[in-house]
N, C-alpha and C positions, 0 to 999 in steps of 0.2 A: 778690666775694670776697676782705677784706680779710687780709694775710698781717700777725700780729702779734708783735713781741717786746717782753716785759714786762721793766722793769728794776726789781728790787724788793729787798726784804730775802727771806730763804728762805721759799720758799712752803711748806717742809716743817712750819713752825712756829708757822701762822698759825693762828686762829680762824675755823673754816669757818661758823660761826652770827653772826660779826660785824665779821667781815672786810673792807672793800668790794670792798678790790684780786682778791680771792677770785672775790666777786660778777661785777666785771667779766669776770674770767677764763672761768666760767662762763658768764656772756651771750654775749662772743664766742665761745668753744666750741660753744655752742646755734646760731649763726647760721652755721657750718660754717666757722668762720676757723680754719688753721692758728696753731698758740701756740708760741714760743718764749721761754725766760724767761734771765734775768743776771744776774750781778753787776756793780753799775756798775765794779768793780776790776777785771773782764777789759776795758773797753775800749782800744783802741788805734791811735792814729793814725798811720798810716805812708804816707807819700808821698802824704798829701791824701786818702787811705781809711783810714774809720772801720770797725773792727770789732771784735767782741767774742766771746767762747768761750760760746755759751748749748746750752742742751737743748732739743729738744723736748717738750711737756709735757701730760699729758691731765689735766683735775682731774674730779671728780665730788663730788658732795652726801654723802661718808660719813666720819665721821667716825672718824679714826685711818686711813684707807685713802684719802686723798682726792686724793690725786696720784700719776702716774706720769710718769717721766722718759725721755724716748729719748738714744739716744747723743749725747755733746756735739762740735758741731761749729763752726767757725768761721763765724761770722756777717756775712756784708757789709751793713751797716747803710743804706745807699745803694741795694743793689740786690735784698738779698735780702727784705726787708719792706717793707710799706704805711704802717704805722703803730708807734709807740714809744711804750709807756705809761709816763713816768718817775713809778716809786708808790715806792721807797725812800723812809725816814722819814727825817726829820732826826736827827742835830744838822746844820744849816744851817752846814757850816762851810765850809774851802776844800778839801775832798777835793768837796764837793757841789756849792759853785760850780764846780770844775774839769768836774765831769762834763757842766753846762751848757752851759761853753764845747764841750766835746768834741761834743758832740748837736749844737749848732750847726751844726756841719760837714754836718750831712746835713734838717737842716730848712731850709724846707718840701718838698722833694723827698720825703724819707720826715716826714710829721707827726709832730713830738713832741707828745704831750699831758700836761701844758700845753707851750706855749711855751718853750721850755729859756731865752731871754734875758730872758721875759720873770719869768718864777718867779724868775732870779739877780736883779730890778732889785726885785721886786715882795714880800720877806720880810713875813710875814705881820702882825707890828705895824708896820711902816712904812708899807705901802702905806695903812690907816685913815688916817694924816696928810692925806692928799691930798682927806681929805673932810670939812672943817671945818664945824663943826654936826651932825655926825652921831655924834662921839664924846666921850667924857668929858674932862673936863681931862686931859692927859698931857704929859708930858716925857720925852725920849729923849736920855741923858748920861752921860759917866763922873766926871765932874767933880761930886766929893762938895759942894762950895760949892750949886750948882743943885739937887741933890737933894734936900739939906738944906731949902732952902728951899723948894721947893715941897710940903715934909713939912710945914713950918711955916705955909702959907698955906693947903693942903688938909685938914689935921688927917689924918682918915681914909683911908687909903690903901693900894693895892695895889703892890710891888715884885714883878718880874721880869724875869727875861734875857731880851734883844732876841731871841735864837737859839733859844731854849727853846722847847722842843714839849710835848705830852700834859700840861699843867700842870705840868711839871718846874720847881722853883724859886720856886714862886707861896709869895709869905707877904705876909700883911697886918698892917699896922702905922697902930697906933690912934692918936690924935693925941698921945697922952702917951707913946710908946712909946722909949725909949732910944736904941735897937738901928741903927738903920739907920746910922749911922759905922762901927759893925763891920760889919755886912752888906758894905757897899760892899767895905772892905778885904778881907772873906773872897771874894766875888766876883772882886777883881783879882789875889786870887792865882791863880786858876786860868784868868783870861780877861783879855783885854785887849776885849772886847765892850763897849758902853755895857750900861746898864740902863732898863727901860722902870719908870716910877715913876707911877701914875693913880690919879685920885680915887676910893675905894671906892663902890659901885653897891651900897645895901643889897639890890637886887631882885634880887641872886644869890642870896638864899633860896630863893625860887621857882623858880629854875633859868638856866641859859645858854645860849638858843634856839639851834640849829645849825642854818642853815638851807642849802639845797643851790640850786648855782645852777648851769644847761647852758648855756652859749654867752650867760650874761649874764640867764638866762631864771628867776626863783626857782619850783622845781618842790613844795616842801616841806621841812619843817621836824622836827625832834626838840627837845624838853627832856631838857635833863641836869641834875639835881638833884643837888647836893650831899649831901652825909653832914650829918646835923644838926652844926651848931657849926663844917661846914668851910667853908672857901672855894674851893677847885676844886670842878669840878665835870664834870672829863673820867671819862667810864666806867671806863678801865682804873686809875683812883686811888680808885674808891668811888662816883662819882654813879653815877645811876640814869637810864635813858632813859625817857621818858613821851609820850605822843604830846601836839601843840598843834600852835594854829593859826597860821598868819600873820595879824597884825594890820595895821591900815591905818599904824601905822608902819612895822613891817616891811616891808610894800609900798612905802613911800615911801622906805626905806633902800637896798632892792634897785631900785628904777628912778633911783635917782641913782649907784649906782655901777654898774649893769649893763652901760651903753655902753664904760665904760671896759674892762670886763673880757673883754668882745669885742674890743673892738678890738685890745686886746692877744693873744689870742690863747689866752686863761684859759678855758679849755671847759669845766672841773670844777674848781668853787670851792665851800668851805664857808664861808661868813662865820659869828660871833658875835655874837649879840645879846643883850645883859643889861638887861632893862626896855625901857627906850627909845631905847638906846646903842649903836652898832658898837663891838665893842672887838679884833676880829681879820677879817682875810681871808687865807682858809686856802688855797694854792696848791701845794703840796709835795705833800703825797697826804693831800687831805682825807678824810674817812670821815662814818659818817652812812647811807650807803645800804642796809643790810641791817635795819637799826631803822628808816628811812622805810616800807619795802616793809613791814614785818612791819605799822605801825600802820594805814598809810593806803591800800597798795597799789600807793603809789607807786613806778615803779621808774625810778630814778634812773640808774643801768647800762644800763639799755634805751635812755632817752633819751639819755645821752652817745652811745653806739654810732650812732644816728640820726642825730645832729648830725655825728660824724663823717665817717660814710657821703655826708653830704651834701657836707661839707667836700670829700671826696676825688673825688666825683662832678663838682665844679665845677672 
């Protein structure tokens, strides 16, 4: 029996019909695992011991009454639990990065999913650059000269913040759009992070495929279709989920990246594929498991816990 702590945003506010972390918690509870939940801001490293303020948790599939908490305790993350799910949402900022450093002090004695050092080393829009031939033409830079030159070269492009998530800040710029330099300036006011500029893929109108991989192996996919005239297909900004099959190209992409994901300890991963192109490898808190089960019956949460059990047994 595994003892599990979940590092996440407030469980009270999740959508139980769509949230992947809730599904993971329900599946763990069904297997008899004791559950605790905590906010990463309560992590405390003292004399080499990492602890947090955590609450025992019971979950149930009842909208509006889906969670009950016990009394808060101080949890020793090296001694009191076997597995930590790191599932808080981005932004992938220095607070997030610091949490990965702290969790690294207990991993792998306590198995952290995903491996915190590898999460830190694999921002979603950067890891894809290690797989040339799978991604569309892409530039990552803060240099306005380089960004403008890329726009002139490729014409129709998409601009997005490097460490954005959930479709936040994604903008399409057509070949004759004069606004790129102004957008770079606006971004620089609030952030020192680079921007990503990528050749626009017209196939996005047919959907942005989310493929879930468990320990490097694809288990299924959903399609996220943007609203008419929109570029962003993320479900919480108006995209619609639909069933979809894996194509030969999808399987080629998964076969190319799967061994790297497995080697890095990235157990639960969601990749984004538009047309024939890999655009992101999501390793922080990937979503889509509930929709996948609804469409196909494939239970990615159960498969994840199977993989975790096997690693703990080994």
